[in-house]
All heavy atoms as an XYZ file, in Angstrom:
918
protein
N     -13.037    -11.163    -11.772
C     -11.634    -10.726    -11.853
C     -10.954    -10.892    -10.504
O     -11.032    -11.953     -9.896
C     -11.567     -9.253    -12.274
C     -11.662     -9.029    -13.753
C     -11.441     -7.583    -14.097
O     -10.396     -7.226    -14.649
N     -12.417     -6.759    -13.778
N     -10.303     -9.802    -10.057
C      -9.575     -9.784     -8.804
C     -10.175     -8.732     -7.884
O     -10.426     -7.602     -8.288
C      -8.085     -9.477     -9.040
C      -7.346     -9.367     -7.712
C      -7.465    -10.555     -9.905
N     -10.400     -9.108     -6.617
C     -10.868     -8.184     -5.596
C      -9.760     -7.999     -4.568
O      -9.172     -8.980     -4.104
C     -12.124     -8.722     -4.902
C     -13.342     -8.803     -5.797
C     -14.093     -7.494     -5.894
O     -15.216     -7.461     -6.374
N     -13.497     -6.419     -5.428
N      -9.479     -6.747     -4.218
C      -8.430     -6.440     -3.261
C      -9.033     -5.931     -1.958
O      -9.965     -5.124     -1.971
C      -7.466     -5.394     -3.816
C      -6.803     -5.697     -5.163
C      -5.798     -4.602     -5.502
C      -6.117     -7.060     -5.126
N      -8.496     -6.399     -0.834
C      -8.960     -5.999      0.481
C      -7.774     -5.630      1.353
O      -6.874     -6.445      1.553
C      -9.764     -7.123      1.163
C     -10.218     -6.680      2.547
C     -10.965     -7.514      0.314
N      -7.780     -4.392      1.883
C      -6.718     -3.934      2.774
C      -7.091     -4.212      4.228
O      -8.265     -4.150      4.597
C      -6.463     -2.430      2.613
C      -6.081     -1.992      1.207
C      -7.277     -1.573      0.378
O      -8.419     -1.952      0.720
O      -7.080     -0.856     -0.624
N      -6.087     -4.464      5.051
C      -6.300     -4.676      6.476
C      -5.029     -4.325      7.234
O      -3.967     -4.160      6.644
C      -6.704     -6.123      6.761
O      -5.666     -7.025      6.407
N      -5.133     -4.216      8.551
C      -3.975     -3.975      9.391
C      -3.834     -2.559      9.914
O      -2.908     -2.273     10.677
N      -4.725     -1.664      9.519
C      -4.651     -0.288      9.986
C      -4.983     -0.184     11.462
O      -5.507     -1.113     12.072
N      -4.676      0.976     12.031
C      -4.954      1.196     13.437
C      -4.306      2.460     13.943
O      -3.843      3.293     13.169
N      -4.276      2.602     15.262
C      -3.686      3.762     15.923
C      -2.320      3.395     16.479
O      -2.170      2.380     17.167
C      -4.603      4.242     17.052
C      -4.096      5.370     17.934
C      -3.912      6.644     17.114
C      -5.064      5.603     19.085
N      -1.331      4.225     16.183
C       0.028      3.982     16.654
C       0.695      5.314     16.984
O       0.380      6.340     16.378
C       0.848      3.205     15.596
C       1.018      4.041     14.328
C       2.199      2.781     16.147
N       1.594      5.311     17.952
C       2.326      6.524     18.312
C       3.457      6.783     17.325
O       3.967      5.867     16.683
C       2.909      6.407     19.723
C       1.873      6.419     20.830
C       2.501      6.495     22.207
O       3.715      6.405     22.363
N       1.669      6.668     23.216
N       3.836      8.048     17.194
C       4.949      8.418     16.327
C       6.187      7.610     16.696
O       6.495      7.425     17.871
C       5.231      9.908     16.437
N       6.873      7.121     15.666
C       8.047      6.295     15.881
C       7.743      4.815     15.885
O       8.667      3.993     15.815
N       6.476      4.475     15.934
C       6.068      3.086     15.962
C       5.975      2.470     14.582
O       6.281      3.103     13.572
N       5.531      1.217     14.538
C       5.441      0.469     13.293
C       4.063     -0.133     13.108
O       3.328     -0.369     14.068
C       6.481     -0.653     13.263
O       7.798     -0.151     13.325
N       3.737     -0.391     11.861
C       2.468     -0.997     11.510
C       2.661     -1.761     10.212
O       3.426     -1.325      9.342
C       1.399      0.077     11.342
C      -0.059     -0.248     11.687
C      -0.190     -0.758     13.108
C      -0.906      1.009     11.497
N       1.984     -2.874     10.074
C       2.097     -3.686      8.864
C       0.711     -3.847      8.245
O      -0.196     -4.399      8.863
C       2.689     -5.055      9.182
C       2.979     -5.926      7.950
C       3.612     -7.251      8.368
N       3.915     -8.124      7.241
C       5.032     -8.082      6.536
N       5.982     -7.212      6.833
N       5.215     -8.930      5.527
N       0.566     -3.365      7.028
C      -0.687     -3.470      6.306
C      -0.626     -4.634      5.329
O       0.447     -5.005      4.852
C      -0.988     -2.186      5.536
C      -0.972     -0.879      6.325
C      -1.388      0.274      5.419
C      -1.878     -0.966      7.546
N      -1.785     -5.187      5.028
C      -1.854     -6.286      4.091
C      -2.878     -5.998      3.004
O      -3.932     -5.422      3.272
C      -2.222     -7.585      4.816
O      -2.330     -8.669      3.909
N      -2.561     -6.372      1.794
C      -3.468     -6.276      0.659
C      -3.687     -7.697      0.176
O      -2.762     -8.333     -0.339
C      -2.856     -5.406     -0.447
S      -3.825     -5.308     -1.964
N      -4.891     -8.199      0.370
C      -5.196     -9.575      0.022
C      -6.090     -9.655     -1.203
O      -7.019     -8.865     -1.355
C      -5.865    -10.276      1.197
N      -5.800    -10.604     -2.053
C      -6.602    -10.826     -3.245
C      -7.602    -11.940     -2.989
O      -7.271    -12.959     -2.378
C      -5.723    -11.186     -4.430
N      -8.816    -11.727     -3.428
C      -9.852    -12.743     -3.304
C     -10.334    -13.163     -4.687
O     -10.262    -12.393     -5.643
C     -11.033    -12.223     -2.484
O     -11.633    -11.096     -3.095
N     -10.833    -14.377     -4.767
C     -11.336    -14.886     -6.029
C     -10.280    -15.627     -6.828
O     -10.444    -16.815     -7.118
N      -9.229    -14.925     -7.173
C      -8.131    -15.507     -7.931
C      -6.806    -14.910     -7.497
O      -6.763    -13.843     -6.900
C      -8.315    -15.273     -9.433
C      -9.473    -16.024    -10.055
C      -9.495    -15.824    -11.557
N     -10.560    -16.567    -12.204
C     -10.773    -16.607    -13.510
N      -9.975    -15.926    -14.325
N     -11.779    -17.308    -14.000
N      -5.754    -15.596     -7.833
C      -4.423    -15.081     -7.531
C      -4.169    -13.805     -8.332
O      -4.674    -13.651     -9.439
C      -3.343    -16.123     -7.865
O      -2.054    -15.599     -7.568
C      -3.395    -16.479     -9.347
N      -3.427    -12.880     -7.753
C      -3.059    -11.677     -8.500
C      -1.552    -11.565     -8.650
O      -1.001    -10.465     -8.784
C      -3.681    -10.426     -7.892
C      -3.162     -9.949     -6.551
C      -3.213     -8.597     -6.243
C      -2.656    -10.825     -5.603
C      -2.778     -8.126     -5.009
C      -2.212    -10.377     -4.374
C      -2.277     -9.015     -4.075
N      -0.901    -12.703     -8.656
C       0.538    -12.735     -8.851
C       0.942    -12.250    -10.241
O       2.108    -11.924    -10.475
C       1.083    -14.150     -8.619
O       0.507    -15.067     -9.528
N      -0.007    -12.211    -11.158
C       0.272    -11.744    -12.506
C       0.279    -10.218    -12.607
O       0.609     -9.676    -13.660
C      -0.746    -12.310    -13.497
C      -2.153    -11.773    -13.327
C      -3.138    -12.416    -14.268
O      -3.844    -13.354    -13.889
N      -3.191    -11.924    -15.500
N      -0.095     -9.528    -11.521
C      -0.181     -8.069    -11.526
C       0.869     -7.418    -10.648
O       1.192     -7.908     -9.571
C      -1.548     -7.602    -11.017
C      -2.736     -8.157    -11.736
C      -3.550     -9.113    -11.134
C      -3.060     -7.705    -13.010
C      -4.661     -9.612    -11.788
C      -4.170     -8.207    -13.670
C      -4.967     -9.159    -13.053
O      -6.068     -9.649    -13.709
N       1.369     -6.271    -11.103
C       2.121     -5.396    -10.228
C       1.098     -4.702     -9.327
O      -0.043     -4.491     -9.728
C       2.900     -4.356    -11.032
N       1.482     -4.372     -8.104
C       0.562     -3.793     -7.131
C       1.163     -2.544     -6.504
O       2.360     -2.507     -6.212
C       0.214     -4.810     -6.028
C      -0.664     -4.167     -4.956
C      -0.488     -6.021     -6.627
N       0.324     -1.534     -6.301
C       0.785     -0.300     -5.695
C       0.006      0.052     -4.443
O      -1.107     -0.438     -4.222
N       0.607      0.897     -3.611
C      -0.039      1.444     -2.421
C      -0.160      2.956     -2.563
O       0.789      3.628     -2.987
C       0.760      1.132     -1.156
C       0.662     -0.283     -0.684
C       1.498     -1.312     -0.997
C      -0.327     -0.824      0.201
N       1.097     -2.464     -0.356
C      -0.030     -2.189      0.384
C      -1.435     -0.283      0.851
C      -0.799     -3.022      1.200
C      -2.199     -1.111      1.659
C      -1.877     -2.462      1.824
N      -1.312      3.481     -2.202
C      -1.578      4.910     -2.182
C      -2.127      5.264     -0.810
O      -2.562      4.394     -0.053
C      -2.601      5.305     -3.253
C      -2.058      5.364     -4.651
C      -1.758      4.202     -5.346
C      -1.872      6.585     -5.279
C      -1.274      4.247     -6.638
C      -1.394      6.642     -6.582
C      -1.091      5.474     -7.258
N      -2.138      6.559     -0.498
C      -2.752      7.007      0.749
C      -3.439      8.345      0.526
O      -3.053      9.114     -0.345
C      -1.723      7.114      1.872
C      -0.661      8.184      1.670
C       0.394      8.091      2.766
N       1.400      9.128      2.646
C       2.482      9.210      3.414
N       2.691      8.306      4.365
N       3.356     10.198      3.235
N      -4.455      8.596      1.333
C      -5.203      9.841      1.218
C      -5.603     10.334      2.603
O      -6.296      9.648      3.345
C      -6.445      9.648      0.350
C      -7.194     10.935      0.058
C      -8.229     10.768     -1.039
O      -8.716      9.661     -1.285
N      -8.565     11.852     -1.710
N      -5.152     11.536      2.929
C      -5.502     12.183      4.180
C      -6.670     13.131      3.941
O      -6.882     13.587      2.809
C      -4.307     12.951      4.734
N      -7.454     13.455      4.971
C      -8.585     14.371      4.803
C      -8.158     15.698      4.184
O      -7.185     16.309      4.635
C      -9.087     14.567      6.235
C      -8.705     13.307      6.928
C      -7.367     12.952      6.348
N      -8.865     16.122      3.153
C      -8.563     17.382      2.505
C      -7.364     17.358      1.573
O      -6.980     18.406      1.046
N      -6.773     16.199      1.356
C      -5.609     16.086      0.486
C      -5.868     15.110     -0.651
O      -6.790     14.292     -0.591
C      -4.381     15.625      1.277
C      -3.954     16.577      2.382
C      -2.745     16.051      3.139
C      -1.512     15.963      2.263
N      -0.322     15.481      3.027
N      -5.065     15.218     -1.692
C      -5.176     14.318     -2.832
C      -4.584     12.959     -2.502
O      -3.705     12.835     -1.645
C      -4.455     14.915     -4.044
C      -5.044     16.220     -4.554
C      -6.438     16.032     -5.089
O      -6.668     15.058     -5.851
O      -7.307     16.842     -4.757
N      -5.086     11.945     -3.176
C      -4.520     10.612     -3.009
C      -3.114     10.592     -3.598
O      -2.909     11.023     -4.737
C      -5.407      9.575     -3.708
C      -5.022      8.142     -3.400
C      -6.077      7.159     -3.903
N      -7.367      7.374     -3.260
C      -8.410      6.566     -3.396
N      -8.314      5.484     -4.159
N      -9.554      6.842     -2.789
N      -2.147     10.123     -2.829
C      -0.766     10.149     -3.267
C      -0.138      8.759     -3.322
O      -0.465      7.866     -2.538
C       0.075     11.061     -2.361
C       0.224     10.579     -0.935
C       1.211     11.398     -0.122
O       2.082     12.070     -0.723
O       1.115     11.370      1.124
N       0.771      8.606     -4.244
C       1.503      7.364     -4.440
C       2.445      7.114     -3.273
O       3.162      8.011     -2.841
C       2.294      7.449     -5.748
C       3.185      6.274     -6.025
C       2.673      5.110     -6.573
C       4.539      6.337     -5.769
C       3.492      4.031     -6.849
C       5.373      5.273     -6.035
C       4.845      4.109     -6.575
N       2.453      5.891     -2.769
C       3.341      5.495     -1.683
C       4.461      4.593     -2.192
O       5.633      4.814     -1.915
C       2.568      4.772     -0.567
C       3.529      4.220      0.489
C       1.561      5.715      0.075
N       4.096      3.576     -2.940
C       5.079      2.651     -3.474
C       4.415      1.573     -4.297
O       3.196      1.492     -4.375
N       5.228      0.731     -4.930
C       4.699     -0.342     -5.759
C       5.685     -1.497     -5.816
O       6.880     -1.325     -5.547
C       4.398      0.167     -7.168
N       5.170     -2.653     -6.179
C       5.997     -3.847     -6.300
C       5.663     -4.554     -7.604
O       4.511     -4.577     -8.040
C       5.796     -4.782     -5.082
C       6.815     -5.927     -5.092
C       4.362     -5.314     -5.041
C       6.880     -6.672     -3.764
N       6.674     -5.124     -8.241
C       6.503     -5.777     -9.525
C       5.758     -7.097     -9.406
O       5.498     -7.597     -8.313
C       7.870     -6.013    -10.185
O       8.652     -6.907     -9.405
N       5.422     -7.667    -10.549
C       4.697     -8.939    -10.592
C       5.376    -10.032     -9.790
O       4.729    -10.744     -9.015
C       4.528     -9.394    -12.042
C       3.450     -8.685    -12.813
C       3.577     -8.940    -14.298
N       3.544    -10.359    -14.636
C       3.627    -10.839    -15.866
N       3.751    -10.009    -16.893
N       3.593    -12.141    -16.084
N       6.667    -10.156     -9.961
C       7.416    -11.206     -9.291
C       7.825    -10.836     -7.873
O       8.222    -11.707     -7.093
C       8.666    -11.548    -10.098
O       9.572    -10.461    -10.109
N       7.740     -9.561     -7.539
C       8.161     -9.095     -6.229
C       9.627     -8.728     -6.171
O      10.136     -8.362     -5.113
N      10.307     -8.801     -7.298
C      11.729     -8.541     -7.333
C      12.120     -7.078     -7.417
O      13.275     -6.734     -7.158
N      11.178     -6.220     -7.787
C      11.459     -4.798     -7.943
C      10.441     -3.980     -7.164
O       9.238     -4.221     -7.266
C      11.431     -4.376     -9.424
C      12.415     -5.220    -10.242
C      11.732     -2.893     -9.563
C      12.328     -4.983    -11.732
N      10.915     -3.018     -6.389
C      10.043     -2.112     -5.656
C      10.443     -0.672     -5.916
O      11.580     -0.394     -6.286
C      10.086     -2.371     -4.141
O      11.440     -2.297     -3.679
C       9.513     -3.735     -3.803
N       9.499      0.242     -5.729
C       9.772      1.659     -5.849
C       8.956      2.392     -4.795
O       7.887      1.927     -4.399
C       9.449      2.188     -7.248
C       8.002      1.995     -7.680
C       7.765      2.491     -9.091
O       7.636      3.724     -9.276
O       7.721      1.648    -10.012
N       9.470      3.542     -4.333
C       8.831      4.270     -3.249
C       8.849      5.768     -3.477
O       9.741      6.307     -4.123
C       9.538      3.980     -1.920
C       9.615      2.520     -1.574
C      10.728      1.758     -1.913
C       8.562      1.896     -0.905
C      10.798      0.410     -1.599
C       8.625      0.546     -0.589
C       9.740     -0.194     -0.938
O       9.803     -1.530     -0.622
N       7.856      6.430     -2.915
C       7.862      7.882     -2.898
C       8.980      8.342     -1.972
O       9.316      7.664     -1.002
C       6.515      8.410     -2.408
N       9.552      9.501     -2.269
C      10.652     10.010     -1.456
C      10.257     10.186      0.011
O      11.089     10.024      0.908
C      11.152     11.343     -2.013
C      11.894     11.188     -3.327
O      12.343     10.070     -3.632
O      12.028     12.193     -4.048
N       9.002     10.506      0.255
C       8.538     10.773      1.607
C       8.563      9.548      2.524
O       8.566      9.688      3.744
C       7.127     11.360      1.577
O       6.219     10.466      0.955
N       8.571      8.351      1.939
C       8.546      7.133      2.745
C       9.769      6.257      2.533
O       9.933      5.248      3.233
C       7.279      6.299      2.474
C       6.029      7.150      2.661
C       7.311      5.697      1.071
N      10.625      6.629      1.605
C      11.807      5.838      1.290
C      12.681      5.653      2.529
O      12.975      6.605      3.246
C      12.598      6.519      0.171
C      13.585      5.622     -0.552
C      14.156      6.336     -1.782
C      13.071      6.699     -2.778
N      13.620      7.395     -3.974
N      13.065      4.414      2.785
C      13.883      4.107      3.938
C      13.082      3.776      5.180
O      13.630      3.239      6.147
N      11.787      4.094      5.173
C      10.917      3.805      6.313
C       9.893      2.726      6.001
O       9.536      1.931      6.868
C      10.186      5.072      6.762
C      11.100      6.194      7.231
C      10.301      7.326      7.868
N       9.375      7.951      6.925
C       8.059      7.987      7.081
N       7.494      7.444      8.159
N       7.289      8.585      6.172
N       9.409      2.711      4.776
C       8.394      1.738      4.359
C       9.023      0.693      3.457
O       9.992      0.960      2.746
C       7.267      2.426      3.588
C       6.384      3.330      4.412
C       6.710      3.699      5.706
C       5.206      3.817      3.861
C       5.896      4.537      6.452
C       4.379      4.652      4.596
C       4.720      5.012      5.887
N       8.458     -0.504      3.463
C       8.921     -1.576      2.593
C       7.740     -2.401      2.112
O       6.864     -2.754      2.902
C       9.919     -2.468      3.320
N       7.717     -2.678      0.828
C       6.655     -3.480      0.229
C       7.195     -4.856     -0.125
O       8.287     -4.981     -0.669
C       6.086     -2.801     -1.031
C       5.536     -1.414     -0.680
C       4.990     -3.655     -1.668
C       5.120     -0.597     -1.887
N       6.421     -5.880      0.171
C       6.800     -7.244     -0.155
C       5.554     -8.014     -0.552
O       4.435     -7.566     -0.309
C       7.490     -7.920      1.034
O       6.622     -7.986      2.152
N       5.756     -9.161     -1.186
C       4.595     -9.980     -1.514
C       4.869    -11.438     -1.211
O       6.000    -11.926     -1.332
C       4.141     -9.762     -2.961
C       5.096    -10.138     -4.067
C       4.604     -9.571     -5.409
N       3.204     -9.897     -5.677
C       2.458     -9.337     -6.627
N       2.970     -8.394     -7.414
N       1.193     -9.700     -6.791
N       3.828    -12.118     -0.795
C       3.883    -13.522     -0.450
C       3.011    -14.261     -1.451
O       1.787    -14.217     -1.365
C       3.387    -13.738      0.981
C       3.589    -15.156      1.473
O       3.565    -16.090      0.660
O       3.765    -15.325      2.696
N       3.636    -14.920     -2.408
C       2.896    -15.596     -3.460
C       2.013    -16.720     -2.914
O       0.918    -16.941     -3.410
C       3.853    -16.150     -4.510
C       4.708    -15.107     -5.201
S       3.724    -13.827     -6.041
C       5.033    -12.908     -6.872
N       2.495    -17.429     -1.898
C       1.740    -18.534     -1.319
C       0.452    -18.049     -0.655
O      -0.570    -18.733     -0.706
C       2.597    -19.298     -0.321
N       0.503    -16.877     -0.024
C      -0.667    -16.324      0.658
C      -1.480    -15.389     -0.229
O      -2.549    -14.930      0.177
C      -0.239    -15.581      1.925
C       0.390    -16.457      2.985
C       0.773    -15.646      4.211
C       1.396    -16.516      5.283
N       1.795    -15.729      6.475
N      -0.952    -15.100     -1.413
C      -1.632    -14.209     -2.349
C      -1.866    -12.828     -1.729
O      -2.956    -12.259     -1.825
C      -2.966    -14.815     -2.799
C      -3.364    -14.391     -4.198
O      -2.516    -14.150     -5.061
N      -4.670    -14.307     -4.437
N      -0.830    -12.299     -1.081
C      -0.933    -11.014     -0.416
C       0.260    -10.120     -0.737
O       1.333    -10.591     -1.105
C      -1.009    -11.158      1.112
O       0.161    -11.829      1.593
C      -2.243    -11.937      1.524
N       0.044     -8.819     -0.579
C       1.097     -7.817     -0.683
C       1.092     -7.025      0.611
O       0.041     -6.550      1.040
C       0.887     -6.875     -1.882
C       1.904     -5.732     -1.855
C       1.010     -7.644     -3.191
N       2.244     -6.894      1.243
C       2.338     -6.204      2.525
C       3.021     -4.853      2.395
O       3.869     -4.644      1.532
C       3.094     -7.063      3.527
N       2.624     -3.935      3.261
C       3.283     -2.633      3.384
C       3.742     -2.519      4.826
O       2.934     -2.300      5.726
C       2.324     -1.493      3.032
C       2.882     -0.072      3.217
C       4.063      0.168      2.286
C       1.793      0.968      2.979
N       5.034     -2.697      5.046
C       5.617     -2.557      6.366
C       5.989     -1.096      6.576
O       6.775     -0.544      5.805
C       6.854     -3.443      6.509
C       7.564     -3.332      7.846
C       6.736     -3.842      9.001
O       6.141     -4.912      8.922
N       6.678     -3.077     10.079
N       5.439     -0.475      7.611
C       5.669      0.933      7.881
C       6.394      1.083      9.216
O       5.866      0.696     10.260
C       4.353      1.706      7.908
C       3.532      1.548      6.636
S       2.018      2.548      6.643
C       1.112      1.722      7.961
N       7.583      1.641      9.170
C       8.393      1.860     10.364
C       8.637      3.352     10.563
O       8.475      4.144      9.643
C       9.728      1.132     10.249
C       9.584     -0.357     10.079
O       8.751     -0.991     10.717
N      10.416     -0.944      9.221
N       9.053      3.716     11.764
C       9.348      5.116     12.095
C       8.223      6.034     11.644
O       8.448      7.064     11.006
C      10.675      5.539     11.443
O      11.738      4.714     11.870
N       7.019      5.669     11.988
C       5.843      6.410     11.542
C       5.801      7.828     12.099
O       6.213      8.079     13.237
C       4.573      5.661     11.929
C       4.260      4.450     11.049
C       3.261      3.531     11.730
C       3.726      4.919      9.694
N       5.306      8.736     11.269
C       5.178     10.143     11.612
C       3.710     10.552     11.555
O       2.923      9.923     10.849
C       5.977     11.006     10.630
C       7.434     10.610     10.481
C       8.093     11.416      9.367
C       9.545     11.017      9.185
N      10.188     11.787      8.079
N       3.325     11.610     12.272
C       1.933     12.068     12.214
C       1.464     12.345     10.788
O       0.292     12.114     10.478
C       1.954     13.350     13.053
C       3.019     13.098     14.057
C       4.095     12.364     13.287
N       2.344     12.821      9.923
C       1.971     13.100      8.545
C       1.705     11.848      7.718
O       1.260     11.939      6.569
C       3.024     13.977      7.848
C       4.438     13.439      7.939
C       5.254     14.104      9.031
O       4.712     14.278     10.152
O       6.418     14.461      8.780
N       1.968     10.671      8.282
C       1.635      9.415      7.617
C       0.169      9.048      7.822
O      -0.321      8.093      7.218
C       2.509      8.272      8.135
C       3.976      8.434      7.770
O       4.271      8.852      6.635
O       4.836      8.132      8.619
N      -0.522      9.786      8.683
C      -1.929      9.526      8.953
C      -2.749      9.674      7.677
O      -2.718     10.710      7.026
C      -2.460     10.481     10.027
O      -1.793     10.226     11.263
C      -3.959     10.294     10.235
N      -3.476      8.625      7.318
C      -4.257      8.624      6.085
C      -4.990      7.300      5.960
O      -4.759      6.370      6.728
C      -3.350      8.820      4.870
N      -5.870      7.231      4.980
C      -6.452      5.962      4.585
C      -5.532      5.380      3.522
O      -5.203      6.053      2.544
C      -7.876      6.121      4.022
C      -8.410      4.786      3.518
C      -8.801      6.692      5.092
N      -5.125      4.150      3.705
C      -4.202      3.504      2.786
C      -4.940      2.535      1.876
O      -5.751      1.730      2.326
C      -3.104      2.770      3.560
C      -2.057      3.706      4.110
C      -2.351      4.562      5.172
C      -0.775      3.755      3.552
C      -1.407      5.446      5.662
C       0.177      4.638      4.045
C      -0.143      5.480      5.099
O       0.814      6.350      5.579
N      -4.635      2.615      0.588
C      -5.286      1.794     -0.424
C      -4.257      1.001     -1.223
O      -3.148      1.468     -1.445
C      -6.052      2.662     -1.427
C      -7.132      3.536     -0.846
C      -6.837      4.813     -0.380
C      -8.449      3.099     -0.787
C      -7.827      5.632      0.137
C      -9.441      3.911     -0.273
C      -9.127      5.180      0.181
O     -10.119      5.984      0.686
N      -4.640     -0.171     -1.681
C      -3.823     -0.902     -2.632
C      -4.597     -1.025     -3.937
O      -5.822     -0.936     -3.952
C      -3.402     -2.280     -2.108
S      -4.742     -3.443     -1.765
N      -3.879     -1.191     -5.029
C      -4.503     -1.275     -6.338
C      -3.587     -1.996     -7.313
O      -2.373     -2.053     -7.122
C      -4.826      0.127     -6.866
N      -4.182     -2.520     -8.359
C      -3.431     -3.186     -9.415
C      -2.839     -2.133    -10.344
O      -3.486     -1.136    -10.664
C      -4.346     -4.153    -10.195
C      -3.684     -4.603    -11.490
C      -4.703     -5.353     -9.338
N      -1.623     -2.361    -10.776
C      -0.962     -1.443    -11.696
C      -1.182     -1.904    -13.135
O      -0.784     -2.995    -13.511
C       0.534     -1.374    -11.396
C       1.242     -0.196    -12.040
C       2.702     -0.146    -11.602
N       3.232      1.207    -11.651
C       4.407      1.580    -11.175
N       5.191      0.675    -10.580
N       4.815      2.829    -11.267
N      -1.831     -1.062    -13.928
C      -2.120     -1.374    -15.318
C      -0.972     -1.034    -16.252
O      -0.778     -1.700    -17.264
C      -3.373     -0.632    -15.788
C      -4.645     -1.060    -15.119
C      -5.667     -0.147    -14.905
C      -4.842     -2.373    -14.723
C      -6.857     -0.536    -14.301
C      -6.019     -2.772    -14.113
C      -7.028     -1.845    -13.908
N      -0.251      0.012    -15.926
C       0.835      0.481    -16.770
C       1.853      1.237    -15.933
O       1.587      1.577    -14.775
C       0.293      1.395    -17.874
C      -0.365      2.653    -17.346
C      -1.130      3.379    -18.416
N      -1.743      4.586    -17.899
C      -2.715      5.250    -18.486
N      -3.198      4.818    -19.648
N      -3.214      6.340    -17.947
N       2.981      1.515    -16.511
C       4.012      2.249    -15.804
C       3.517      3.652    -15.477
O       2.721      4.232    -16.210
C       5.306      2.320    -16.639
O       6.347      2.918    -15.860
C       5.094      3.150    -17.894
N       3.951      4.182    -14.356
C       3.525      5.493    -13.914
C       3.115      5.465    -12.455
O       2.899      4.399    -11.872
N       2.984      6.649    -11.867
C       2.645      6.766    -10.457
C       1.360      7.544    -10.196
O       1.074      7.907     -9.052
C       3.797      7.439     -9.702
C       5.083      6.631     -9.678
C       6.142      7.312     -8.830
N       7.321      6.474     -8.651
C       8.310      6.733     -7.809
N       8.260      7.824     -7.048
N       9.343      5.915     -7.720
N       0.591      7.785    -11.235
C      -0.669      8.500    -11.064
C      -1.793      7.510    -10.802
O      -1.673      6.318    -11.064
C      -1.014      9.353    -12.292
O      -1.388      8.491    -13.380
C       0.176     10.193    -12.714
N      -2.912      8.007    -10.296
C      -4.068      7.155    -10.045
C      -4.568      6.491    -11.325
O      -5.078      5.372    -11.288
C      -5.204      7.966     -9.418
C      -4.919      8.448     -8.009
C      -6.116      9.140     -7.389
O      -7.205      8.559     -7.299
N      -5.925     10.369     -6.975
N      -4.403      7.180    -12.452
C      -4.857      6.656    -13.729
C      -4.066      5.434    -14.173
O      -4.504      4.691    -15.048
C      -4.775      7.748    -14.799
N      -2.903      5.221    -13.590
C      -2.076      4.072    -13.934
C      -2.451      2.831    -13.133
O      -1.886      1.756    -13.357
C      -0.597      4.394    -13.700
C      -0.101      5.519    -14.577
O      -0.411      5.504    -15.791
O       0.594      6.413    -14.054
N      -3.418      2.960    -12.225
C      -3.833      1.868    -11.353
C      -5.339      1.673    -11.402
O      -6.087      2.554    -11.812
C      -3.406      2.138     -9.906
C      -1.924      2.181     -9.698
C      -1.189      3.302    -10.051
C      -1.260      1.097     -9.143
C       0.185      3.343     -9.865
C       0.114      1.131     -8.948
C       0.837      2.259     -9.314
N      -5.789      0.511    -10.950
C      -7.212      0.228    -10.916
C      -7.538     -0.889     -9.943
O      -6.662     -1.394     -9.240
N      -8.805     -1.281     -9.900
C      -9.280     -2.330     -8.988
C      -8.910     -2.003     -7.544
O      -8.365     -2.835     -6.814
C      -8.723     -3.693     -9.397
C      -9.130     -4.203    -10.780
C      -8.447     -5.530    -11.073
C     -10.641     -4.356    -10.873
N      -9.232     -0.784     -7.136
C      -8.888     -0.295     -5.807
C      -9.582     -1.064     -4.694
O     -10.747     -1.455     -4.818
C      -9.267      1.183     -5.679
C      -8.552      2.071     -6.637
C      -8.953      2.403     -7.893
C      -7.302      2.732     -6.410
N      -8.016      3.244     -8.483
C      -7.004      3.460     -7.590
C      -6.419      2.787     -5.337
C      -5.848      4.234     -7.709
C      -5.271      3.554     -5.458
C      -4.998      4.266     -6.641
N      -8.857     -1.260     -3.599
C      -9.451     -1.850     -2.421
C     -10.256     -0.806     -1.669
O     -10.349      0.356     -2.086
N     -10.841     -1.193     -0.545
C     -11.695     -0.296      0.233
C     -10.917      0.660      1.136
O     -11.450      1.676      1.576
C     -12.671     -1.107      1.083
C     -13.630     -1.980      0.280
C     -13.000     -3.289     -0.161
O     -11.917     -3.657      0.298
N     -13.671     -3.995     -1.057
N      -9.673      0.341      1.417
C      -8.835      1.191      2.234
C      -8.846      0.800      3.703
O      -9.803      0.217      4.197
N      -7.771      1.135      4.403
C      -7.674      0.898      5.837
C      -7.059      2.126      6.500
O      -6.098      2.701      5.991
C      -6.849     -0.378      6.140
O      -6.874     -0.654      7.540
C      -5.403     -0.235      5.675
N      -7.641      2.557      7.624
C      -7.227      3.786      8.291
C      -5.969      3.584      9.123
O      -5.882      2.655      9.933
C      -8.352      4.299      9.193
C      -7.993      5.547     10.004
C      -7.876      6.789      9.155
O      -8.763      7.068      8.337
N      -6.783      7.535      9.331
N      -5.008      4.485      8.938
C      -3.800      4.514      9.747
C      -3.735      5.871     10.430
O      -3.765      6.903      9.766
C      -2.529      4.300      8.902
C      -1.270      4.543      9.740
C      -2.512      2.896      8.326
N      -3.658      5.877     11.753
C      -3.579      7.113     12.511
C      -2.325      7.098     13.371
O      -2.121      6.180     14.165
C      -4.814      7.293     13.413
O      -6.004      7.278     12.613
C      -4.737      8.619     14.166
N      -1.493      8.119     13.200
C      -0.245      8.227     13.950
C      -0.331      9.437     14.868
O      -0.471     10.569     14.404
C       0.967      8.364     13.020
C       2.257      8.383     13.839
C       0.989      7.227     12.009
N      -0.259      9.210     16.160
C      -0.345     10.283     17.139
C       1.047     10.782     17.510
O       2.024     10.030     17.479
C      -1.074      9.814     18.388
O      -0.383      8.750     19.023
N       1.142     12.055     17.876
C       2.416     12.657     18.231
C       2.676     12.602     19.719
O       1.796     12.233     20.506
C       2.470     14.103     17.748
O       1.423     14.864     18.313
């Protein structure tokens, strides 16, 4: 099927920017909508945003709206999460996943990647 791999995480100061990438291996995943989630220690995994199959439609959680942007590059078979104006509360492991159906719960997604750590210092 499709394997997803996240990359681009790291340490950044509050107010800084970071760009994460979700890459598909094996086959193209342009036929799938893709979402981003994040999970901080001791907290539940939460929805960050998602992008449609064609890349023409995006949606975001209120907590990141206006700061984060999701895009996809069909030629590179990747989905990016551009994170600007980062806050300490953005610190988490970030995951990408394929969207099986409409909705923002974990049950609406699958084929999770391994995750990449994002740490924002104050």
